[in-house]
C-alpha positions in Angstrom: -14.7 -9.2 7.2 -12.1 -7.8 9.4 -9.1 -6.0 7.8 -6.5 -8.6 8.9 -8.9 -11.5 7.6 -9.2 -9.4 4.4 -5.4 -8.9 3.6 -4.5 -12.4 4.7 -7.1 -13.8 2.2 -6.6 -11.5 -0.7 -2.9 -10.5 -0.2 0.5 -12.1 -1.0 3.1 -12.4 1.8 6.3 -10.3 1.7 8.2 -12.5 4.0 10.4 -13.3 1.1 11.6 -9.8 0.6 11.5 -8.9 4.1 12.3 -11.9 6.3 10.2 -12.3 9.4 7.7 -9.7 8.1 3.9 -10.8 8.6 2.8 -8.1 6.1 1.0 -8.5 2.8 0.8 -7.0 -0.5 -2.4 -6.4 -2.2 -3.5 -5.9 -5.8 -4.5 -2.4 -6.5 -8.5 -3.1 -6.2 -8.0 -5.2 -3.3 -5.7 -2.3 -1.4 -8.4 0.1 -2.1 -11.2 -2.1 -0.7 -8.8 -2.6 2.3 -8.8 1.2 2.6 -12.4 1.3 2.8 -12.4 -1.2 5.6 -10.0 0.6 7.5 -11.9 4.0 6.9 -15.0 2.2 8.4 -13.1 1.3 11.7 -11.2 4.8 11.7 -7.7 3.5 11.3 -5.3 5.5 9.5 -3.1 4.6 6.8 0.5 5.3 7.9 2.1 4.8 4.6 2.6 2.2 1.8 5.1 0.3 -0.2 4.8 -0.3 -3.8 5.9 -3.7 -5.1 5.9 -5.5 -8.4 6.2 -9.0 -9.8 9.5 -10.1 -11.2 10.0 -13.8 -12.4 7.1 -14.9 -10.2 8.3 -13.0 -7.1 7.6 -9.7 -5.1 9.9 -7.0 -5.3 10.0 -3.5 -4.2 9.0 -1.8 -7.4 11.9 0.9 -7.7 14.4 -2.2 -7.4 12.7 -3.4 -10.6 11.5 -0.2 -12.2 14.5 1.9 -11.4 15.4 4.3 -8.6 13.6 7.3 -9.7 10.2 5.3 -8.7 11.2 5.1 -5.0 9.2 7.9 -4.5 6.0 6.1 -5.1 6.3 4.8 -1.6 4.4 7.1 0.6 4.1 7.9 4.4 1.7 10.1 6.5 2.4 11.5 9.9 -0.1 13.0 12.2 0.4 16.7 13.0 0.2 17.9 16.5 -2.8 20.1 15.6 -4.9 17.3 13.9 -7.6 15.3 15.3 -7.5 11.5 15.2 -10.6 11.8 12.8 -9.2 14.4 10.5 -5.8 12.5 10.4 -7.4 9.2 9.6 -9.6 11.1 6.6 -6.4 12.7 5.2 -4.3 9.5 5.5 -7.0 7.7 3.7 -7.2 10.3 0.9 -3.3 10.2 0.5 -3.3 6.5 0.3 -5.9 6.5 -2.5 -3.9 9.2 -4.4 -0.7 7.3 -3.7 -2.2 4.0 -5.3 -3.7 5.7 -8.3 -0.3 7.2 -9.1 1.5 3.9 -8.8 -1.0 1.8 -10.6 -0.9 4.6 -13.5 2.8 4.4 -13.4 2.9 0.6 -13.6 0.5 0.9 -16.5 2.7 3.1 -18.4 5.7 0.8 -17.6 3.6 -2.4 -18.7 3.7 -3.8 -15.0 1.5 -4.6 -12.3 2.0 -3.1 -9.0 1.0 -4.5 -5.2 0.6 -2.2 -2.4 1.7 -3.1 1.3 -0.3 -0.9 3.4 1.3 0.3 6.7 -1.2 0.8 9.4 
């Protein structure tokens, strides 16, 4: 299955909070699976936004949980000295760590998080 097909099948549109966006938010396990798809095709993860469910609608987690959680969103930039392969590997590792942290935080708060991967 291709990455785009996977996120469309498994994800929830974030068009409601980001009008005009064709992005999708994935549950944690699905986001980790999507990252594996990206890893196989050597596509780096440039960052991610953490969302949560409030009254049946997706909302950015920091808007619901508090501004101190804005730092759960992340980004990853390629350095000039990195090869594409090294950057891809580092970005995948960073994405997994960020998702783990967001998921642990959500559990501590008794919430559920969703991940919008930026590729």
